[in-house]
MARKEDO-54632 format. One record per atom (N, C-alpha, C, O): residue in three letters; x, y, z. Coordinates in steps of 0.2 Angstrom, whole numbers, plus 2048, in hexadecimal, padded with zeros to 3 digits. Atoms other than C-alpha are relative to their C-alpha. Last residue first. Example, Ala and Ser with C-alpha at 12.3 -4.5 7.8 and 13.67 -1.06 7.14 Angstrom:
BEGIN
SER7FC7FA7FF;SER8447FB824;SER7FC805803;SER7FF80B804;ALA8047FA800;ALA83E7EA827;ALA804806800;ALA809805803;
END
This chain:
BEGIN
ASP7FA7FE804;ASP3F6D67607;ASP804805804;ASP809807801;ASP7FB8037FD;ASP3E9D61615;ASP8078017FC;ASP80C8007FF;ASP7FE7FC7FA;ASP3DCD6D610;ASP8067FE803;ASP80A801807;LEU7FB7FC802;LEU3DCD645FF;LEU802805805;LEU807808805;GLY7FA8017FC;GLY3D4D55607;GLY8058057FE;GLY80B8057FF;PHE7FA802805;PHE3C7D555F9;PHE8067FF804;PHE80B7FB801;PHE801807801;PHE3BAD56607;PHE8057FD7FB;PHE8077F77FC;ARG7FE8047FA;ARG3C2D6660D;ARG7FF7F87FF;ARG8037F4801;HIS7F9800800;HIS3C1D6E5FC;HIS8037FC806;HIS8087F8805;ILE7FE805805;ILE3AFD685FA;ILE808800800;ILE80B7FB800;ASP8018077FE;ASP3ABD7060B;ASP8027FB7FB;ASP8057F67FD;ASP7FB8027FA;ASP3B4D80607;ASP7FF7F9802;ASP8037F5803;PHE7FA802803;PHE3AAD805F6;PHE8067FF805;PHE80B7FB804;LEU800806804;LEU399D7F5FF;LEU8077FE7FD;LEU80A7F87FE;THR7FA8057FE;THR39DD8A60E;THR8017FB7FB;THR8057F67FC;PRO7F97FD800;PRO393D99607;PRO8067FB802;PRO80B7FD800;ALA7FD8037FB;ALA383D8F603;ALA808802800;ALA80C8007FC;THR8037FF7FA;THR377D9A5F9;THR8047FD806;THR8037FF80C;VAL8037F97FF;VAL37ED9D5E8;VAL7FF801808;VAL80180680B;PHE7FA7FC802;PHE389D8D5E5;PHE7FE808801;PHE80380C802;LEU7FC7FF7FA;LEU37BD845EE;LEU8068047FF;LEU808808803;LEU7FA7FC802;LEU36FD875E0;LEU805801806;LEU805807808;HIS7FC803805;HIS363D785E3;HIS8078047FE;HIS80C8017FC;GLY803804806;GLY35BD7D5F3;GLY8057FD7FB;GLY80A7FA7FD;GLN7FD7FE807;GLN361D82604;GLN7FD7FC7FB;GLN7FB7F67FC;GLU8037FA803;GLU358D82614;GLU8038037FA;GLU8028087F8;PRO8077FE7FE;PRO364D7661C;PRO7FE8067FD;PRO80180B7FC;TYR8007F97FF;TYR374D71612;TYR7F8802802;TYR7F48037FD;THR8067FE801;THR378D5E612;THR800808802;THR80380A807;TYR8007F97FD;TYR389D5760F;TYR7F98037FF;TYR7F78037F9;PHE8067FC802;PHE389D4460B;PHE800806804;PHE7FF80680A;ALA8027FB7FB;ALA399D3A60C;ALA7FA8037FD;ALA7F98047F7;ASP7FC8007FA;ASP3A1D2A604;ASP7FE805806;ASP7FF80480C;ALA7FC7FA7FE;ALA394D285F7;ALA8047FF806;ALA8017FB80B;PRO8027FC7FA;PRO38ED175F1;PRO805806801;PRO80A8057FF;ILE7F97FF803;ILE389D1A5E2;ILE8057FA802;ILE8087F77FE;GLU7FF805806;GLU378D125E7;GLU8078017FD;GLU80A7FC7FA;GLY8008077FE;GLY378D195F9;GLY8027FC7FA;GLY8057F77FA;ALA7F98017FD;ALA37CD2B5F2;ALA8017F9802;ALA8077F6802;PHE7FB800805;PHE36DD295E6;PHE8077FF803;PHE80B7FB801;ARG800806803;ARG362D255F5;ARG8057FF7FA;ARG8087FA7FA;ARG7FD8057FB;ARG368D345FE;ARG7FF7F97FD;ARG8047F57FE;ALA7F97FF800;ALA365D3F5EF;ALA8037FB804;ALA8087F8803;ARG7FE803806;ARG353D385ED;ARG8088007FF;ARG80B7FC7FD;ARG8018087FF;ARG34FD3C5FF;ARG8037FD7FA;ARG8067F77FA;LEU7FB8037FC;LEU357D4E5FD;LEU7FF7F8800;LEU8047F5800;PRO8018007F9;PRO34CD535EE;PRO8057FC804;PRO8087F7802;PHE7FE8067FE;PHE354D555DD;PHE7FF7FF808;PHE80480180B;LEU800804806;LEU34BD635D4;LEU8027F9802;LEU7FF7F4800;ASN806802803;ASN344D6C5E4;ASN8017FB7FA;ASN7FC7F87F8;ASP7FF800808;ASP354D6C5EE;ASP7F97FD7FD;ASP7F77F87FE;ASP8067FF803;ASP34ED6F600;ASP8008017F8;ASP7FD8057F5;GLU8068037FD;GLU35BD6760A;GLU7FA8017FD;GLU7F57FD7FD;GLY8057FB7FC;GLY368D6D5FE;GLY7FA7FC803;GLY7F87F7800;HIS8077FF802;HIS375D605F9;HIS7FC804804;HIS7FD80480A;PHE8017F97FD;PHE388D5D5F8;PHE7F98027FE;PHE7F88047F8;LEU8067FB803;LEU38BD4B5F3;LEU7FF806805;LEU80080580B;ALA8047FD7FB;ALA39CD425F7;ALA7FA8047FC;ALA7FC8077F7;ILE8067FC802;ILE3A6D365ED;ILE7FC803805;ILE7FB7FF80A;SER8037FD7FA;SER3B8D2F5F0;SER7FA8057FE;SER7FC80A7FB;ALA8027F87FF;ALA3BCD255E1;ALA7FD801806;ALA7F97FD809;ARG7FA7FD7FE;ARG3C4D135E1;ARG7FF808801;ARG80480B804;GLU7FF8027F9;GLU3B3D0B5E1;GLU807804803;GLU808805809;LEU8017FB7FC;LEU3AFD145D1;LEU8017FF808;LEU80180480C;LYS7FB7FB802;LYS3B8D075C6;LYS7FE807805;LYS80380A806;PRO7FA8017FC;PRO3ADCFA5CE;PRO805805800;PRO809807804;ASP7FA802804;ASP39ED025C5;ASP8067FF805;ASP807803809;PRO7FA8017FC;PRO38CD045CB;PRO8067FD7FC;PRO8057F97F8;HIS7FE8077FF;HIS381D095BD;HIS8067FF804;HIS80B802802;TYR7FA8027FD;TYR378D195BD;TYR8017F9801;TYR7FD7F5804;VAL8018047FA;VAL36AD1C5B1;VAL8077FE803;VAL80C7FD7FF;TRP7FA8027FD;TRP369D2B5A5;TRP7FF7FB806;TRP7FB7FD80B;GLY800807800;GLY358D2C59C;GLY8077FD803;GLY8087F7803;MET8068037FF;MET354D3E5A0;MET8007F8801;MET7FC7F5805;LEU8018027F9;LEU366D435A1;LEU7F97FD802;LEU7F97F8806;SER7FD8067FE;SER368D4258F;SER7FF7FE807;SER7FF7F8808;GLY803806804;GLY35BD4F58B;GLY8037FA802;GLY7FF7F5804;THR8048047FC;THR361D5C598;THR7FD7F97FD;THR7FC7F5801;HIS7FD8017F9;HIS36ED67591;HIS7FD7FB804;HIS8007F8808;ALA7F9801801;ALA36AD6657E;ALA8047FE807;ALA8087FB808;LEU7FF807802;LEU358D65582;LEU8077FE7FF;LEU8097F8801;THR8028047FB;THR358D7558B;THR8017F97FF;THR8037F5803;MET7FB8007FB;MET363D7D57E;MET7FE7FC806;MET8027F8809;LYS7FA803802;LYS357D79570;LYS8067FF805;LYS8097FA806;VAL8018077FF;VAL348D7E57A;VAL8067FC7FD;VAL8077F6800;SER803802807;SER34FD8F57C;SER7FF7F8801;SER8027F5805;PRO7FB804805;PRO353D9458E;PRO7FC7FE7FA;PRO7F67FC7FA;THR803807802;THR346DA1596;THR8057FD7FB;THR8078007F6;THR806800805;THR350DAF59D;THR7FE7F97FE;THR8027F4800;ILE804806800;ILE35BDB25AD;ILE7FB8017FB;ILE7F68057FC;HIS7FB805801;HIS368DC05AA;HIS7FD7F97FF;HIS7FF7F57FC;GLY7FD7FF806;GLY35BDCE5A8;GLY8067FB7FE;GLY8087FB7F9;ARG8057FE806;ARG356DCD5BA;ARG8048027FA;ARG8098067FB;GLN7FF804806;GLN364DC35C4;GLN7FB8037FA;GLN7FB8007F5;GLU7F97FF802;GLU366DD05D2;GLU8017FC7F9;GLU8057FE7F5;GLU8007F9803;GLU353DD05D4;GLU8078017FD;GLU8078057F8;ALA803800806;ALA354DBD5D7;ALA8008077FC;ALA8018077F6;LEU7FB804804;LEU360DBF5E5;LEU7FD8007F9;LEU8018007F4;ALA7FA7FC801;ALA355DCC5ED;ALA8057FD7FB;ALA8078007F7;GLU8037FB805;GLU345DC15EB;GLU8068057FF;GLU8068077F9;SER800803807;SER34FDB25F2;SER7FD8067FB;SER7FF8067F6;LYS7F9801802;LYS354DBC602;LYS8007FE7F8;LYS8038007F4;GLU7FD7F9802;GLU343DC3605;GLU8067FF7FD;GLU8088037F8;ALA8047FE806;ALA33BDB1604;ALA8038077FE;ALA8048087F8;LEU7FD803806;LEU34ADAB60F;LEU7FC8027FA;LEU7FF8037F5;GLY7F97FE801;GLY346DB761D;GLY8027FD7F9;GLY8068017F6;PRO7FE7F9802;PRO333DB661B;PRO8078027FF;PRO8098057FA;GLN7FB7FE7FA;GLN332DA361C;GLN8028077FE;GLN8068087F9;GLU8037FF7FA;GLU322D9E612;GLU804802806;GLU80280380C;TYR8047FA801;TYR32ADA0601;TYR7FC802807;TYR7FA807808;HIS7FD7FA7FD;HIS338D94607;HIS7FB806800;HIS7FC80B803;ARG8037FE7FA;ARG32DD84605;ARG803807803;ARG80080A807;ARG8077FE800;ARG331D825F3;ARG7FD802806;ARG7F8806806;GLY806806800;GLY343D815F3;GLY7F9803800;GLY7F8809800;TYR8018027F9;TYR351D8E5F8;TYR7FA7FB800;TYR7F87F9806;LEU7FC7FD7FA;LEU35AD945E9;LEU7FF7FC806;LEU8037FA80A;LEU7FA804801;LEU351D895DB;LEU805802806;LEU8097FE808;THR8018077FE;THR341D905E1;THR8067FC800;THR8077F8804;ARG8017FF7F9;ARG347DA25E0;ARG7FF7F9803;ARG8017F7808;TYR7F98007FD;TYR34DD9E5CE;TYR800800808;TYR8047FD80B;ASN7FE8077FF;ASN33BD995CA;ASN807800803;ASN8097FB807;GLU8038027FA;GLU337DAC5CB;GLU8027F9803;GLU8027F7808;LEU7FD7FC7FB;LEU344DB05BE;LEU7FD7FE807;LEU8007FE80C;TRP7F98037FF;TRP33EDA25B3;TRP803804806;TRP80780180A;ALA8018077FD;ALA32CDA85B5;ALA8067FD802;ALA8077FA807;ALA8017FF7F9;ALA331DBA5B1;ALA7FF7FA804;ALA8007F980A;ASP7FA7FE7FD;ASP339DB45A1;ASP7FF802807;ASP80380080C;MET7FC8057FE;MET32ADAA59D;MET806802803;MET8097FE808;SER7FC802806;SER31FDBA59D;SER8047F9803;SER8057F8809;GLN7FE7FA804;GLN313DC45A8;GLN8047FD7FA;GLN8027FF7F4;GLY801802807;GLY309DB55AF;GLY8038057FB;GLY8008067F6;GLY8067FC803;GLY308DBE5C0;GLY7FF7FE7F9;GLY7FB8027F5;SER7FE7F9803;SER319DB95C6;SER7FB8047FC;SER7FC8097F9;ARG7FE7FB7FA;ARG311DAC5D2;ARG8038077FD;ARG80280C800;ILE8067FD7FD;ILE308DA45C3;ILE802805805;ILE7FF80A806;PHE8037FC805;PHE318DA25B9;PHE7FA803803;PHE7F8809802;ALA7FD7F9800;ALA321D9C5C8;ALA7FD8057FB;ALA7FD80B7FC;SER8027FC7FA;SER314D8E5CA;SER803807800;SER80080C802;ALA8077FE801;ALA317D895B7;ALA7FD804807;ALA7FA809806;VAL8007FA805;VAL32AD895BA;VAL7F98037FF;VAL7F78097FF;ASP7FD7FA7FD;ASP328D7E5C9;ASP8008067FC;ASP7FE80C7FE;VAL8057FE7FC;VAL31DD725BF;VAL802806804;VAL7FE80B805;ALA8057FC805;ALA32AD715B2;ALA7FA803804;ALA7F8808803;GLY7FD7F9802;GLY337D6D5C0;GLY7FB8047FC;GLY7FB80A7FC;GLU8017FC7FB;GLU32BD5F5C6;GLU8038077FF;GLU80080C801;ALA8087FF800;ALA32BD575B5;ALA7FF805806;ALA7FB80A805;ALA8027FB806;ALA33ED595B3;ALA7F9802800;ALA7F78077FF;ALA7FD7F97FE;ALA341D525C5;ALA7FE8057FA;ALA7FC80A7FB;VAL8047FD7FB;VAL336D435C1;VAL802807801;VAL7FE80B802;LEU8067FF804;LEU340D3F5B1;LEU7FB803805;LEU7F7808803;THR7FF7FB804;THR350D405BB;THR7FA8027FC;THR7F98087FB;ASP8007FA7FC;ASP34AD355C9;ASP8008067FB;ASP7FE80C7FD;PRO8047FB803;PRO346D285BC;PRO7FF806804;PRO7FB80B802;PHE807801802;PHE354D275B8;PHE7FD7FB805;PHE8007F6807;SER802804805;SER363D2B5C3;SER7F97FF7FE;SER7F5801801;SER7FF8087FF;SER368D395CD;SER7FE7FC7FA;SER7FE7FF7F5;ALA806804802;ALA36BD4C5CA;ALA8027F8801;ALA8077F6802;SER7FF805806;SER378D535D5;SER7F97FD7FE;SER7F57FC802;SER807800803;SER375D625E0;SER7FF7FC7FA;SER7FC7FD7F5;VAL8047FB7FD;VAL388D625E1;VAL7F98017FD;VAL7F98017F7;LEU8067FF804;LEU391D525DE;LEU7FC805803;LEU7F9804809;ALA8057FD7FC;ALA3A3D525E4;ALA7FA8027FB;ALA7FB8057F6;VAL8057FD803;VAL3AFD455DD;VAL7FB803804;VAL7F9800809;HIS8057FD7FB;HIS3C0D405E2;HIS7FA8037FC;HIS7FC8077F7;VAL8057FD803;VAL3CCD345D8;VAL7FB802805;VAL7F97FE80A;ASP8037FC7FB;ASP3DDD2E5DC;ASP7FB8047FE;ASP7FC8097FB;ALA8028047FA;ALA3E1D205D0;ALA7FD803805;ALA7F8801808;THR7FD7FE7FA;THR3E0D2A5C0;THR7FE7FC806;THR7F87FA806;GLU7FB8047FE;GLU3DBD205B1;GLU803802806;GLU8077FE809;VAL7FA7FD800;VAL3CAD295AE;VAL8057FA803;VAL8047F6806;ARG7FC801806;ARG3BBD205A8;ARG807802801;ARG80B8017FC;ARG7FF808801;ARG3B1D1D5B8;ARG8047FF7FA;ARG8067F97F9;ALA7FC8047FB;ALA3B4D2F5BD;ALA8017F97FF;ALA8067F6801;ALA7F97FE801;ALA3AED375AD;ALA8047FC805;ALA8097F9803;GLU7FE804806;GLU39DD2E5AE;GLU8078017FE;GLU80B7FD7FC;LEU7FF8077FF;LEU39CD345C0;LEU8027FC7FA;LEU8067F87FB;ALA7FA8017FC;ALA3A0D465BB;ALA8017F9802;ALA8077F6802;VAL7FA7FF805;VAL393D465AD;VAL8067FE804;VAL80B7FB801;PRO7FF806804;PRO386D3F5BA;PRO8068007FB;PRO8097FB7FA;GLY7FE8057FC;GLY38AD4E5C5;GLY8017F97FD;GLY8067F67FD;GLY7F9801800;GLY38BD5B5B7;GLY8027FA805;GLY8077F7804;THR7FF804806;THR378D5A5B5;THR8077FE800;THR8097F87FD;SER807801803;SER377D625C7;SER8017FA7FA;SER8037F57FC;PHE8067FD7FD;PHE389D685CB;PHE7FA7FE7FC;PHE7FA7FE7F5;GLY806800805;GLY398D5D5C8;GLY7FA803803;GLY7F8801809;ILE8067FD7FD;ILE3A9D5F5D1;ILE7FA8017FA;ILE7FB8047F5;LEU8057FF804;LEU3B7D535CC;LEU7FA803804;LEU7F8801809;TYR8057FE7FC;TYR3C8D525D5;TYR7FA8037FB;TYR7FB8087F8;LEU8057FD804;LEU3D6D485CD;LEU7FA802805;LEU7F87FE809;HIS8068007FC;HIS3E6D445D5;HIS7FB8047FC;HIS7FC8097F9;LYS7FF8057FA;LYS3F6D3E5CC;LYS7FA800804;LYS7F87FB807;PRO7FF7FD7F9;PRO3F0D475BC;PRO8027FA805;PRO7FF7F5804;ARG7FE8057FB;ARG3F2D3D5AB;ARG802804807;ARG808803809;ILE7FC7FC7FB;ILE3EFD4C59F;ILE8047FC805;ILE8097FD807;ARG7FA7FD803;ARG3EAD41591;ARG804804804;ARG80A804803;ASN7FB806801;ASN3DFD3659D;ASN8068037FC;ASN80B8007FC;VAL7FD8017FA;VAL3D6D465A3;VAL8067FB7FF;VAL80B7FC801;ALA7FB7FB7FF;ALA3D2D4B591;ALA8047FF806;ALA80A800806;ASP7FB800805;ASP3CBD3A58D;ASP805806801;ASP80B805801;ALA7FB8057FE;ALA3C1D3A59E;ALA8067FF7FB;ALA80C7FE7FD;ILE7FC7FE7FB;ILE3B9D4A599;ILE8057FB802;ILE80B7FD803;TYR7FC7FA802;TYR3B3D44589;TYR805803805;TYR80A804804;ALA7FB803804;ALA3ADD33590;ALA8058067FE;ALA80B8057FD;GLY7FB8037FB;GLY3A3D3C59D;GLY8067FE7FD;GLY80B7FE7FF;SER7FD7FA7FD;SER39BD4758F;SER8057FE806;SER80B800806;GLU7FB7FE805;GLU398D37585;GLU804806803;GLU80A807802;LEU7FA805801;LEU38FD2F593;LEU8058037FC;LEU80B8027FE;ILE7FD8027F9;ILE384D3E599;ILE8067FB7FF;ILE80C7FD801;ASP8018087FF;ASP381D44587;ASP8047FE806;ASP80A7FF807;VAL7FC8037FB;VAL382D57589;VAL7FD7F9801;VAL7F97F8805;ARG8048017FA;ARG37CD5C578;ARG8057FD805;ARG80A7FB804;HIS8008077FD;HIS385D64569;HIS7FC7FF806;HIS7F9804809;ASP7FF804805;ASP385D7455E;ASP8007F8802;ASP8027F47FE;LEU8058057FE;LEU37FD8156A;LEU8007FB7FA;LEU7FB7FB7F7;PRO806800804;PRO38FD8B568;PRO7FB7FB802;PRO7FE7F6805;LEU801805804;LEU39BD8D577;LEU7FA8007FB;LEU7F48037FD;GLY7FD7FF806;GLY3A0D9E57E;GLY7FF7FA7FB;GLY8027FA7F5;ASP7F97FF7FF;ASP39CD99590;ASP8048017F9;ASP8097FE7F8;LEU7FE7FC7FB;LEU38BD9358B;LEU807801800;LEU80B7FD7FD;GLY8047FA800;GLY382D8C57C;GLY802805806;GLY7FF80A806;PRO8027FD806;PRO388D7A57F;PRO7FC807801;PRO7F7807804;PHE806802803;PHE38ED77591;PHE7FE8047F9;PHE8008097F9;ARG8057FB801;ARG3A0D7A596;ARG7FA7FC7FD;ARG7FB7F87F9;PHE804803805;PHE3ACD6D59E;PHE7FA8057FF;PHE7F6806803;ALA8077FF7FF;ALA3B9D755A9;ALA7FD7FE7F9;ALA7FF7FE7F4;LEU803801807;LEU3CBD715AC;LEU7F9800801;LEU7F67FD806;ILE807800801;ILE3D5D785BB;ILE7FE7FF7F9;ILE8008027F4;SER8027FC806;SER3E7D765C0;SER7F87FE7FF;SER7F67F9802;SER807802802;SER3F0D715D0;SER7FE8047FA;SER8018097F8;ASP7FF804806;ASP403D715D4;ASP7F97FD7FE;ASP7F87F77FD;ARG7FA801803;ARG3FFD795E5;ARG8007FB7FA;ARG7FD7F57FB;ASP7FD8067FE;ASP3EDD7D5E9;ASP8077FF7FC;ASP8078007F6;ASP7F97FE801;ASP3E7D8F5E5;ASP8047FA803;ASP8097FB807;TRP7FD8057FC;TRP3D6D8C5EB;TRP807800800;TRP80A7FF806;GLY7FC7FD7FA;GLY3D0D9D5E5;GLY8037FA804;GLY8067FC809;LEU7FA7FD803;LEU3CBD965D3;LEU805803806;LEU80B804805;VAL7FB805801;VAL3BFD8A5DC;VAL8078037FE;VAL80C8017FF;PRO7FC8017FA;PRO3B5D995E2;PRO8067FB7FF;PRO80B7FC803;SER7FB7FB800;SER3B0D9C5CF;SER804800807;SER80A801807;PHE7FB8037FC;PHE3A7D8C5CE;PHE806805801;PHE80B803803;ILE8028027F9;ILE397D945C9;ILE8057FD804;ILE8047FC80A;ASP7FF7FA7FB;ASP3A0D9D5BB;ASP7FE7FD807;ASP80080080C;VAL7FA8027FC;VAL3A1D8C5B1;VAL801805806;VAL80580480A;THR7F97FF803;THR390D915AA;THR8057FE805;THR8047FC80B;ALA7FB7FD7FC;ALA37FD895AF;ALA8078017FD;ALA8097FD7F9;MET8017F9800;MET370D865A4;MET805804805;MET80480A807;ALA8047FD805;ALA371D745A8;ALA7FF807801;ALA7FD809807;GLY806804801;GLY37FD6F5B4;GLY7FC8047FA;GLY7FF8097F7;PRO8067FC7FE;PRO391D745B6;PRO7FA7FC7FE;PRO7FB7F77FB;VAL805801804;VAL3A0D685B5;VAL7FA803802;VAL7F6801807;LEU8077FD7FE;LEU3B0D6D5BD;LEU7FB7FF7FA;LEU7FC8007F4;VAL805800806;VAL3C0D625BC;VAL7F9803802;VAL7F6800807;ILE8077FF7FE;ILE3CED655C9;ILE7FC8017FA;ILE7FD8067F6;LEU8047FE805;LEU3DFD5D5C4;LEU7F9801803;LEU7F67FC805;LYS8078007FF;LYS3ECD5B5D1;LYS7FC8037FB;LYS7FE8097F9;ASP8018047FA;ASP3FED555CE;ASP7F9800802;ASP7F67FB803;VAL8017FB7FB;VAL3FFD5A5BC;VAL7FE7FC806;VAL7FB7F7806;GLU7FE8037FA;GLU404D4B5B1;GLU800806806;GLU80580580B;SER8018077FF;SER402D555A1;SER8037FE807;SER808801809;HIS7FB804804;HIS401D685A3;HIS7FF7F9801;HIS7FC7F7806;LEU801807800;LEU3F4D755A8;LEU8057FC7FC;LEU8077FE7F6;ASN7FB8037FC;ASN3FBD865AC;ASN8007F87FF;ASN8047F4802;PRO7F9800804;PRO3F1D8F59F;PRO8057FB803;PRO8097F97FF;GLU7FB7FB7FE;GLU3E1D8A5A8;GLU8067FF7FC;GLU8087FA7FA;HIS7FC8017FB;HIS3D4D7F59F;HIS805806802;HIS80680A7FD;ILE7FB7FB7FF;ILE3C6D7F593;ILE8047FF806;ILE8027FB80B;ILE7FB8007FB;ILE3BCD7058D;ILE804806800;ILE8078087FB;PRO8047FD7FA;PRO3ACD71582;PRO805801806;PRO80380480B;SER7FF8057FA;SER3B8D6F573;SER7FC803806;SER7FD809808;THR7FB7FD7FC;THR3B1D7A564;THR8007FB807;THR7FB7F9809;GLU7FB7FC804;GLU3A9D72555;GLU805803805;GLU80B803803;ALA8017F9800;ALA3A0D65560;ALA8068047FC;ALA80B8017FC;GLU8017FD807;GLU3A1D5355A;GLU7FF808800;GLU7FD80A7FB;GLN7FA803804;GLN3A9D4B56A;GLN7FF8037F9;GLN8048047F5;PRO7FB7FB800;PRO39CD56574;PRO8067FE7FB;PRO80A8027F9;PRO7FC7FF7F9;PRO38ED4B56E;PRO806804800;PRO8078077FA;PRO7FA8057FF;PRO384D4E55E;PRO803801807;PRO80180680A;LEU7F97FC7FE;LEU373D5755E;LEU8057FB801;LEU8047F6805;SER7FE7FE807;SER364D4D555;SER807804801;SER80A8067FC;SER7FC805803;SER362D43565;SER8038037FA;SER8088007F7;CYS7FA7FE7FE;CYS35AD5256E;CYS8067FC7FC;CYS80B7FE7FB;ALA7FE7FA805;ALA34AD4F565;ALA807802801;ALA80B8047FC;ALA7FF803806;ALA348D3E56E;ALA8038057FB;ALA8078047F7;THR7FA804800;THR34BD4657F;THR8017FD7F9;THR8077FD7F7;GLY7FA7FC800;GLY33ED5357B;GLY8077FC800;GLY80B7FE7FC;LEU7FF7FE807;LEU331D46576;LEU806805800;LEU80A8047FB;SER7FE805804;SER333D3E587;SER8028027F9;SER8068007F5;LEU7F98027FE;LEU333D4E590;LEU8027FB7FC;LEU8087FB7F9;LEU7FC7FA803;LEU322D53587;LEU8087FF801;LEU80C8007FD;ALA800801808;ALA31BD4258C;ALA8048057FD;ALA8088037F8;LEU7FC806802;LEU320D4459E;LEU8017FF7F9;LEU8067FD7F6;LEU7F97FE7FF;LEU319D5659F;LEU8057FA7FE;LEU80A7FB7FB;LEU7FF7FC806;LEU308D4F597;LEU808803801;LEU80B8037FC;PHE800804805;PHE307D425A5;PHE8028047F9;PHE8078017F6;ARG7FA8047FF;ARG30BD4E5B3;ARG8017FB7FA;ARG8077FB7F7;LEU7FB7FB801;LEU2FDD5A5AD;LEU8077FC800;LEU80B7FD7FC;MET7FF7FF807;MET2F1D4B5AC;MET8068057FE;MET8098047F9;
END
């Protein structure tokens, strides 16, 4: 019964989200970029965070310092200085990024999408005119109906976190749920990881709070119904998934199935890691850099 009610609420939420316009109608452009960005740059690195995530999660990329490269980032509404006046429509957000890339005309394109940003990165990749395209999908959301199941299971995780936190407040529940996102549901029985997640969560006290319903719907509403459609245009792209073995939102088995549907060229697995690989996996961005072939420059 609980699962049914959650699915019903999510369906209503998706419909409510449609009242917000896509990024094309945002008052302020969701895209920010480095000052050195110029048309026909040799290498363009595009960063797409996920729901409730800021572009700061990609800070290690700033240290890559590859020759004649520049970085462009896509911000989510209500974060990174953006007003909450539009929604992350997966198709339209991908098109918005692709339009920006096509105006720049880079010779080589490197897209990194985290969680909800994974589908956005794929939708951008299928629309760009650049011939040499590489895509890294980190803890990526997959296609419907997996996205709907993930949202329902995520809501159950928050409810469980509320109980573990003593039912103090929803803010306390979200902070406790952060631990599950770090290392998955099973890690509480492993003393070393449990202590580590508790310490990492304590560092975030006061920074992680309950997101508003409006922001939640603006970030995730479109994802609930997104369906991946194979596209010959993606065949030119080199695509890899980077996934935690204990990701509670998008379990490994679903991620592997999604990788086969794309199909992906490589799949990187991180043992005992959850959804937030940018926090827990120290080699993540080095692995992405190597997959992109930028180590060869």
